[in-house]
N, C-alpha and C positions, 0 to 999 in steps of 0.2 A: 605933704611931708611937713612935720613940725619944725619950725625954725628954732635953732639953738639960741640961747640967751648969751652965748659967748661967740665972739668973732673968731675967725680962723687964726688971726695973729695972737689973740688971747690964749687960744688952745695951745698953740706952739709954745708960748711962754710958760704955760702951766706944765707942759711936758718937759720943758727944759729945767724947771724947778725940781721935778722928780729925778731927772738925770743928774742934777747937782748933788743928790743925796738925801733929799727930803723924803720921809716915809709917806707911802701912798695914803694911809689912813689920815694922817695929818693934812696932807695936801687936799684930800677930798673934803674934809670938814672945813678947812680954811676957805675953800671956794664954793662950798655948798653943792656938791655933786656926789654921785655914787661912785663906788670903785668900778662898777661895770661900765660907767660912762668913761672913766679914765682909760680902761683897757680897750674900749672901742676906739677912742681917740688915738691911743698909742698904735693900734693896728693900722689906722688910716693915715695918721700924720707923723708917725714915729720917724725920726731922723731927718725931717724936712726943715729947711730954713725958711725965712719969710720970702726970699726971692724965689726959691723953688716952689713954694706954695702958690705964689702969684702966677708963676709959669704953668703950674698944674691947672689952676683955675682958667687961664687963658686957653689951654689946650682942650679942656672940657667944653668951654663955650664954642670953640671952633668945631669940635667934634659934633656938637648938637646942631650947629648951623649946617654942616656937611650932611648930616642925616636928614635934615629937612629938605635940602636941595636934592638929595638922592631920591627921597620919597616923591617929590614933585616930578622929577624926570621919569621915574619909573611909572608913575600914573599916566603921564603923557604918552610914554612908549606903549603902555597897555591899550590906551584909547586908540592910538594909531594902528596897532595890530588888529583891533576889532574893526576899525573902519576899512582897512585893506581887505580883511576877510569878507566883509559884506559886499564890497565892490568887486571881489573876485580877482584881485591883483595878485 
C-alpha cells in the first residue's frame, strides 16, 4: 500500500480547517491534494481528535497482533489433530 505524504495528525488538522469553514477547493489546492482524497480522509478520520486517532492506531496494532497469535494457535491445533488422527487416538 502506498504511504501517504501526510501524517495522520496533519490529516486531522486539514479536516479541522474544512470544518472551520474553508472551502474544499481552496483547501485542496493549498495542500496539493485532490478533492477525492479529502472525502476519503473525511470518511476515515472525520470527527476524530489526535488522542482518539492515537487510540485507534493502538487498537489496530493490537488487533493485528491478536490475529497473528490466533493464526499460530490455529496452525498448532490443526497439526495436533492430524497427529492424533494418524496415531488413532
